[in-house]
N, C-alpha and C positions, 0 to 999 in steps of 0.2 A: 590094147588088150587089157581087160579088167582083171586085176589080181584079187583073188579072194583069200583073205587071211582068216584063219580059224584059230580061236583062242580058247583054251580049256579053262573052265572056272574051277578054282581050287577051294576046297572047303575051309582051309585055314584063313583065307582072306575074309571070310564072312563070320568068323567065330565071334568077333566083337559085336556085330549086329545081332546075332542070335542070342548072345547073353543079355543084351539090353531088352530084346523082345520077351525073353523068358522072365526077366525081372519085372517088366511091366505087367505081364500076365499074372505073375505071382502076387504083385501088389494089388491088382484089381481083384484077384480071387480072394486075397486076404481081406480086402476091404469089404467085399460082398459078404464074406463070412462073418466079419465083425458086425456089419449092419444087421445081418440076420440074427446074430447072437443077441444084439441089443434089442431087436424087435421081440425076440423070444422072451428075454427078461422082462420086457414091458408087459407082455401078455401074462406072464406068471405073476407079476406084481398086481395086476388088475384082478386076477383070480384070488389072490391073497386078501385083497381088500374086500372082495365080495364075501369071503369067509371070515371077515372080521379079524384077520391076522395082519394087523397094521405094521408091526415090527418087520415081518417078512416082506411085506409089500414095499416098505421104505427101503430096505436093503436092496431089493431087486431093482427098484427105480434108480437108486444111486449107481448101481453097477451098469445099468443100461445107459445112463447119462455119461458115465466115465468112458465107456467103450465108444459111444457115438455122440459127439458134441452137437450134431445136427438133429438129434432125437428130440424134437419139440414136443411130441406127445408125452414122453416120459416126464419132462419138466412140468407140463401143464397138469397132468394127472397127479403128480406128487404135490404140486401146489394146491390142488383141490383137496387132496387128502389132508394136508396140513390145515387148510381153511376150515374143513368140516370138524376139526378137533381144536379149533380156536388157537392154533399155533400161528399167530399172525405174522410174526417176524420171519419164520421159515417160509410161510406161504408167500409173503411179499417178495422174497428173493427169487423163488421159483417162477412166479408169474412175470416178474421183470425179465427173467432169462427167456421165458416162453415167448414174450412179446418181441424180443430182439431176434430170436431165431425163427420165428414164424415166417413162412414165405407167402401164404395166401392171406387175403383180406379177412376171410372168415375166421382163420385161426388167430390173427392179430386182434380182431374184434373180441373174441372170447377171452383172450389173455388180458386185454386192457379192461374189459368189463369186470372180470374177477379181481384184477388189481385194484380197481376202484372200490370194490366191496371190502377188500382187506383194509384199504386206507380209511374207509368209513368206520370199520371196527376200531382202528387206531385213533379215531377222531382227528385225522389229518384231512380236514375237509377241503382245504385249498388244493392239495395234491389229488384228492379224489375227484374234484371237478375236472382237473386236467386229464386224468385217466379216462373218465367217461367221455370227455370230448374226443380223445384219441379213438376210443371205441366207436363212437358215432361217425368219425371220419372214415372208418373202414366199413361201417354198415349203418347208414343214416336211417334206415327203416325200423330199427329195433326200438319198440316202444318201452320195453323194460329199461334199457339203457337210458332212454330219454327221461323216464320217470326218476330214475336214480340220480341223474344229473340235476334235475330240478330240486330234489330233496337235499342233495349235497350243497347246492347254492343257498337254499334256505337255512340250513344248519351253519353254513359259513357266515351268513349275515348275522345270525344270532350269536355265534361264537367266533369272532374275528381272532386270528392268530396273534399272539403277543409279539411285540416288537423285539427284534434281536438286539444284542449289545451294540452291533455295528450301527444299526439304525438309530438306537438311542444316542450313541456317540455322535453320529451325523446330525441328529436333531439338536443335541446339546451344543454342538459346534455351531450350527446355524443360529441357534438362539444367542449364543455368545457373540457371534459376529454381528447379528442384528442389534444387540444391546450396545456393542462397541460403535457401530455406525450411528446409532441414535445419540450416544454420548458425544461422538465426534461432531455430528450435525449440530447438537445443542451447544457444544463449546464454540463451534464456528459462528453460530448465531449470536451467542453471548459476546464473543469477541467483536463481531460486526456491530452489535448494539453499543458495546463499550467504545469502539473506535468512533462510531457516529456520535455518541454522547460527548466523547473527548473533543471531537471536532466542534460540536455545538458549544461546549463549555469554552473551548479555546476561542471560538468566534465571539461568544458573549464577553469573555474576558478582554479580548482585543477591543470590542466595541466599548466596554466600560472604561478600558484604559484610554481609549481615544476620547471618550466623553470627559473623563477626569482631566486629561491633558487639555481639552478645550476649555473646561471650567477653570483649570488652573491658569491657562493663558488668558482667559477672560478676566479673572480676578487680578492677575498681574497687570493686565492692561488697565483695569480700573484703578488699581493702586498707583500705577505709574501716572495715570491721568490725574488722580487726586493730588498726588505729590507735585505734579506739574502745576496744578491750579493753586495749591498751597504756596508753592514757591513763587508763583506769579503774584498772589495776594500779598505775601510777606515782603516781597521785594519792593521798596519804596521807589516811587518815580522821582527822578531828580527834580528839585524845585517845588515839590508838592508833598504836604503832610499825609502820612498814612492814616487810616481810620483809627488805629490804636493810639497814635499820637494825638489825634483830635480828641478822642475820648479822655485821655489823660489830662489834657488842657482843660476840658470841661469840668472834670472832677476837681481839679485844683481851684478853678474859679468858683465852683460851688462851695468848697470848703472855706475859701476866703470870705465869701459872702455871708456864710453862716457865722463865722467868727465876728464879723463887723456887726451883724444883727444882734448877736449875743451881748456884745459890748454895749450897744445902745440900750438894750433892755435892762442891763445892770445899772447904768447911770440913772435911768428913770426911777428905779426902785429906791435909790439912795436920796432923792430930792424931797420938798415939803409935801406932806400928804394933803390931799384935797379934802376940805370940810364938806360935810353934807348938810343941807338945809332941813331943819325940823320945824314943823309947825305944831306948837303945843296948843 
């Protein structure tokens, strides 16, 4: 037999759930109310612009943005209002915000296109080129954006941005490193040349030294040979007169012969003179 059990639902058990549902409903209702209020302020700001009441329009746009951060129309329109009055810094901020909050490609295209126009006014051509490129990524068929991009590129080529301090420091550091490398390579090359020259000089010196030693050895050998020959000449052979002794004997014999001849000539002069025959 199946037993049926009946349980009564008590309201107290669901009070927590009811509170949460009421809170969610209230938040949703408040959010819708805030969005509607932001939209209302945006419409009022636009009417103020049409009536040339810029200050009132600016105030309403600011209130609309503060109430609803997703209000991309208010940011874009406020940026356009600044752009038309050459307030480029304020317009730049609002178009950047509009490009970030935009959800459709068309809205992104408009925001980036106007952002590029502001950057052109500020002569920030490199940044303008990038903004126009972003605009074409969202709408490649817009000829106006394409024309502005070509103009921005042309102006960028004619007016290149100055190098930043960081780039100058990097370039200076690269130049210094390059100079140091060149000096190091030059010093290494000079050292190699010097070592090579020292080796050559050392080789030449060794060769010269060897040649001098050879010449010295040769001279010493010749001197020793001459001395040996002189010693051989000067040393008399036992039982035989040396050439010097023979020459001395010959000189002595010649002296004795001259003395004898002189003595005979003197005796002839002292004798009877010879008479000469005259025929008168």
